[in-house]
C-alpha positions in Angstrom: 21.3 19.4 -29.7 22.7 15.9 -29.0 23.4 16.9 -25.4 19.8 17.8 -24.9 18.6 14.5 -26.4 20.9 12.6 -24.0 19.5 14.3 -21.0 16.0 13.6 -22.2 16.8 9.9 -22.7 18.4 9.7 -19.3 15.4 11.3 -17.6 13.0 8.9 -19.4 15.2 6.0 -18.3 15.2 7.2 -14.7 11.5 7.7 -14.6 10.9 4.3 -16.2 13.2 2.6 -13.6 11.3 4.4 -10.8 8.0 3.2 -12.2 9.2 -0.4 -12.4 10.5 -0.3 -8.8 7.1 1.0 -7.6 5.2 -1.7 -9.5 7.5 -4.4 -8.1 7.1 -3.1 -4.5 3.4 -2.8 -4.9 3.1 -6.4 -6.3 5.3 -7.8 -3.5 3.2 -6.1 -0.8 0.0 -7.2 -2.4 1.1 -10.8 -2.8 2.4 -10.8 0.8 -1.0 -9.6 2.0 -2.9 -12.2 -0.1 -0.8 -15.1 1.1 -1.2 -14.4 4.8 -4.9 -13.9 5.6 -5.6 -12.7 9.1 -6.6 -15.4 11.5 -8.6 -13.0 13.7 -12.2 -12.7 12.6 -14.1 -9.8 14.1 -17.6 -10.7 15.3 -19.9 -7.8 14.5 -22.1 -8.7 17.5 -19.3 -8.3 20.0 -18.3 -4.8 18.8 -19.5 -2.0 21.0 -18.2 1.4 22.1 -17.0 1.8 25.6 -18.7 4.7 27.4 -17.5 6.4 30.6 -21.1 6.7 31.9 -22.7 3.9 33.7 -25.7 2.2 32.0 -29.1 3.5 33.1 -31.4 1.0 34.8 
């Protein structure tokens, strides 16, 4: 019975470590994105779709 408990504790520890790593990576990515805002602002008036057909007069 003790061997089974050890495996369960090891599995819980492994899953906890993975969860901590994912949280740390997510936080680092989020902070990196927040600190460096994009300098390129898109003007909604200048956005248009390019068409292959010439404009009709």
